[in-house]
N, C-alpha and C positions, 0 to 999 in steps of 0.2 A: 551504488553497487559495491563499492569498496568496503563500506560498513557491513554489508551483508556477508562479504567474503571473510572479513575479520571475525565475524560472529556477533550477532545482534545481542546475545546474552551479556557480552562484555561492555555494552554501552549503557551509560547512565540516562536518567530520565530527561535531563535537559538536552542531551545530544539526540535522543530519539525524537523529542519534540521538534528540534531544529531540522532533522532529516525529514520528518513527516511534512513539514511546511515547505520543503524544497520541491515536493511533487506538486506541480501546479496544473497538470493536464497530461494528456497522452504525449508520448515521445514523438517529436516532430509533428505535432498536431497540425492538420490541414495540408500536409504534404502528401500528395499522391502523384505518381508518374504513370501516365497512360502508356500502354504498350511496353511495360516493364514488369512482368510478373515476378521475376526473380527479386527485384528490389522490393516490390510490394510484399512478397513472402517474408523477406528479411525484416522489413519494417513491422509487419504484424508480429513476428517472433520477438522483436525487441520491445514492442509495446507490451506484450504479455509478460516478458521478463521484468520490465520495470514495474508493471502493475503488481506482479507477485512480490517484488521487493517491498513495494509500498505496503501491501497487505501484511507482510511479515513484520515490518516496523510497527504498524498500527496494532497488530495482535500483541506484540511484546509490550508496547507502550500501555495498552489497556490493562495488561496483567500487572504492571507496576503501579497503576493509579488506584486510589482508594475506591472501593465498590460504591456504586450509586452516586459518584461525583458527576457533575455536569460536564466536566472535561472528558471523562471517559465516555459519556453518552455521545458527545460530538464525534469522538474518534470512532465509536461503533457505527454511527450513521455513515461516516465516510467509508468504513470497511464494507458496509452493506451496499453502498453505492458502487464500489469497485468490484465486489464479488457477491452479487445478490443471492446466489445459490450455495454459498459457503455455510454449511451447518454450524461451524464454529462461531461465525459472526452472529447467527441467530441465537445460539446458546449464550453468548456474551450479552446479547441484548436482553434475554430473559433473566440473566443473573444480575443485571444492573437495573 
């Protein structure tokens, strides 16, 4: 999240790759508290925030990679997995 606050545009290719690999699943995956709707609402918001950070990193990373590279294709697949209705991800898929 700190990298997003600093500005993804200022990060190099290797740093973006490293950040992308740090996202290994949903935030606090598997944690749900019964009878705690406020916590569950907070958790859902945090998961969305981290997912959008991951998508932003992937989008910028794909923009820096050579077109039609296998690496870009793998990142596009991950982007589509995270945001299946994001038209930008589908456009990137068609362009690669």
